[in-house]
Backbone bond lengths (Angstrom), bond angles and torsions (degrees), N, CA, C in turn:
res aa  C-N    CA-C-N  psi(-1)  N-CA   C-N-CA  omega(-1)  CA-C   N-CA-C  phi
1 M - - - 1.435 - - 1.525 108.05 -
2 A 1.298 115.21 134.35 1.459 120.80 -179.34 1.535 110.26 -72.64
3 P 1.339 116.68 143.88 1.477 119.50 179.74 1.529 115.01 -51.89
4 P 1.354 119.70 -41.78 1.471 117.97 179.12 1.534 112.31 -61.68
5 T 1.327 116.31 -35.62 1.467 120.20 178.45 1.520 110.21 -65.80
6 M 1.318 116.70 -44.81 1.460 121.02 179.03 1.528 110.31 -62.40
7 T 1.323 116.48 -39.97 1.466 120.68 179.03 1.518 110.38 -60.60
8 R 1.334 117.70 -45.11 1.473 121.03 179.66 1.533 110.76 -63.08
9 I 1.326 117.15 -41.21 1.463 120.73 179.81 1.523 110.45 -63.83
10 V 1.318 116.13 -47.52 1.470 120.15 -179.02 1.532 110.34 -64.44
11 Q 1.322 117.79 -41.29 1.468 120.38 178.59 1.528 110.93 -61.95
12 A 1.321 117.13 -40.28 1.466 120.13 178.51 1.524 110.74 -65.22
13 L 1.321 116.77 -41.71 1.463 120.29 177.50 1.528 111.28 -64.23
14 Q 1.322 116.06 -38.61 1.464 120.65 179.14 1.535 110.26 -67.59
15 T 1.314 117.42 -42.50 1.460 121.99 178.92 1.528 110.96 -58.92
16 R 1.316 115.98 -37.11 1.470 121.07 -179.97 1.533 112.25 -83.10
17 G 1.322 116.13 -3.85 1.459 120.33 177.51 1.516 114.82 81.38
18 F 1.330 117.87 16.94 1.455 121.89 -177.88 1.525 113.57 -87.84
19 V 1.327 117.65 -19.45 1.462 121.47 178.36 1.515 109.97 -136.02
20 R 1.341 114.73 158.55 1.462 122.90 173.44 1.517 107.25 -120.60
21 L 1.302 115.56 143.66 1.458 121.16 177.00 1.522 108.92 -111.10
22 K 1.318 115.50 140.43 1.464 119.64 174.82 1.523 108.33 -145.63
23 S 1.312 115.16 153.40 1.462 120.88 179.45 1.519 110.37 -77.37
24 S 1.301 115.10 147.01 1.458 120.41 176.30 1.520 109.22 -73.98
25 S 1.309 115.25 138.17 1.467 118.95 177.38 1.536 110.83 -78.81
26 K 1.333 116.69 -14.37 1.462 120.82 -177.42 1.523 113.52 -98.46
27 D 1.340 116.35 -27.22 1.455 119.76 -175.66 1.524 108.31 -146.36
28 A 1.317 117.20 112.55 1.462 122.49 -176.42 1.531 112.76 -63.42
29 R 1.324 117.45 -18.00 1.468 120.54 179.22 1.522 112.05 -80.95
30 V 1.323 116.74 -10.61 1.463 122.01 -173.92 1.529 110.70 -101.15
31 T 1.325 115.18 135.27 1.458 121.98 172.00 1.518 107.69 -115.49
32 I 1.312 115.82 130.77 1.459 121.28 -179.31 1.521 108.37 -97.94
33 C 1.306 115.49 130.93 1.452 122.60 179.64 1.524 107.41 -111.21
34 E 1.333 116.19 123.93 1.463 119.62 179.13 1.518 109.59 -132.84
35 A 1.316 114.82 150.63 1.464 119.43 179.13 1.519 109.88 -66.89
36 S 1.314 115.32 137.69 1.471 121.62 175.58 1.536 107.80 -84.33
37 P 1.325 117.42 169.75 1.471 118.53 176.25 1.534 112.54 -54.65
38 S 1.330 117.47 -41.09 1.472 118.61 178.76 1.521 111.38 -70.42
39 G 1.333 117.35 -31.81 1.463 120.69 175.12 1.517 111.16 -65.66
40 I 1.310 116.34 -42.26 1.464 120.84 177.66 1.528 109.92 -63.94
41 A 1.321 116.25 -41.68 1.467 120.38 -179.99 1.522 111.55 -62.03
42 I 1.333 116.91 -42.79 1.467 119.42 -178.62 1.523 110.61 -70.32
43 L 1.340 117.18 -34.03 1.462 120.08 175.34 1.525 110.90 -63.64
44 K 1.332 116.54 -43.66 1.468 120.30 178.72 1.526 110.74 -63.14
45 K 1.321 116.19 -41.12 1.466 120.54 179.82 1.533 110.62 -64.21
46 A 1.318 117.16 -44.07 1.467 121.31 179.48 1.526 110.71 -65.97
47 R 1.321 116.45 -41.27 1.468 120.66 178.53 1.527 110.27 -61.31
48 Q 1.316 116.79 -44.84 1.464 120.43 179.78 1.522 111.35 -64.85
49 A 1.334 116.93 -38.43 1.467 120.53 177.69 1.528 110.69 -62.54
50 R 1.343 116.64 -40.96 1.476 119.69 177.29 1.518 110.73 -63.95
51 L 1.337 116.88 -44.69 1.464 120.23 179.49 1.528 111.40 -62.80
52 N 1.320 116.57 -40.49 1.463 120.17 177.67 1.522 111.23 -62.05
53 R 1.324 116.03 -41.31 1.481 120.06 179.84 1.517 110.69 -66.42
54 I 1.315 117.28 -42.94 1.471 120.63 178.31 1.528 109.67 -61.48
55 E 1.323 116.14 -44.85 1.463 120.10 178.90 1.522 111.09 -61.06
56 E 1.316 116.92 -41.84 1.459 121.86 178.29 1.532 110.67 -60.66
57 L 1.329 116.17 -46.57 1.463 120.17 -179.46 1.525 111.78 -64.87
58 L 1.340 115.79 -43.74 1.463 119.14 -177.86 1.522 111.94 -69.84
59 S 1.321 117.89 -29.92 1.464 120.62 -179.06 1.526 111.87 -65.55
60 Q 1.326 116.73 -17.63 1.463 121.56 -179.49 1.524 112.06 -91.28
61 K 1.329 116.91 -2.86 1.470 121.26 -176.06 1.519 111.12 -101.69
62 K 1.314 114.95 156.46 1.458 121.79 176.72 1.525 109.45 -75.11
63 A 1.328 116.02 153.76 1.468 121.81 -179.82 1.529 111.30 -57.11
64 D 1.323 117.18 -38.56 1.474 120.60 179.17 1.531 111.27 -62.44
65 D 1.326 116.18 -40.17 1.468 120.37 179.56 1.535 110.87 -66.52
66 I 1.326 116.00 -39.17 1.465 119.96 178.77 1.523 110.38 -67.28
67 A 1.324 116.82 -39.79 1.472 120.50 177.21 1.522 110.19 -62.51
68 L 1.322 116.87 -40.75 1.467 121.26 178.42 1.528 110.48 -64.16
69 L 1.304 116.37 -40.97 1.464 120.59 176.98 1.527 110.28 -62.12
70 G 1.333 116.47 -42.24 1.466 120.72 177.91 1.523 111.80 -59.39
71 K 1.331 116.57 -42.18 1.469 120.49 178.71 1.531 110.57 -65.13
72 A 1.323 115.88 -39.81 1.462 119.11 179.20 1.523 110.95 -65.00
73 L 1.320 116.73 -41.26 1.467 120.32 178.34 1.520 111.28 -64.84
74 E 1.331 117.39 -40.09 1.462 120.30 176.02 1.503 111.37 -59.76
75 A 1.327 116.27 -41.79 1.477 120.76 179.47 1.536 110.81 -63.69
76 I 1.305 116.23 -39.59 1.464 120.80 -178.55 1.532 110.55 -71.63
77 V 1.319 116.63 -47.15 1.454 121.58 -175.99 1.523 111.29 -77.31
78 G 1.306 116.04 -29.94 1.465 119.75 178.78 1.508 113.98 87.99
79 S 1.321 117.67 21.28 1.472 120.80 179.67 1.519 110.56 -82.12
């Protein structure tokens, strides 16, 4: 990702109050971007919505299909 693109993304997140920017105490050229409390809250909400959707989708599948999916994920992840 090009730096100007990242700058626009971070500025938009900051405008919405999802991140805070602060200067690095070690290097004046560095700006540290961290999630704000509202940013953390929205991340948790989005994460829970994804988990709920996955649970909803999987609840409609047969146990054999879920087991097959588990095997496929193991193959991909390498566990």
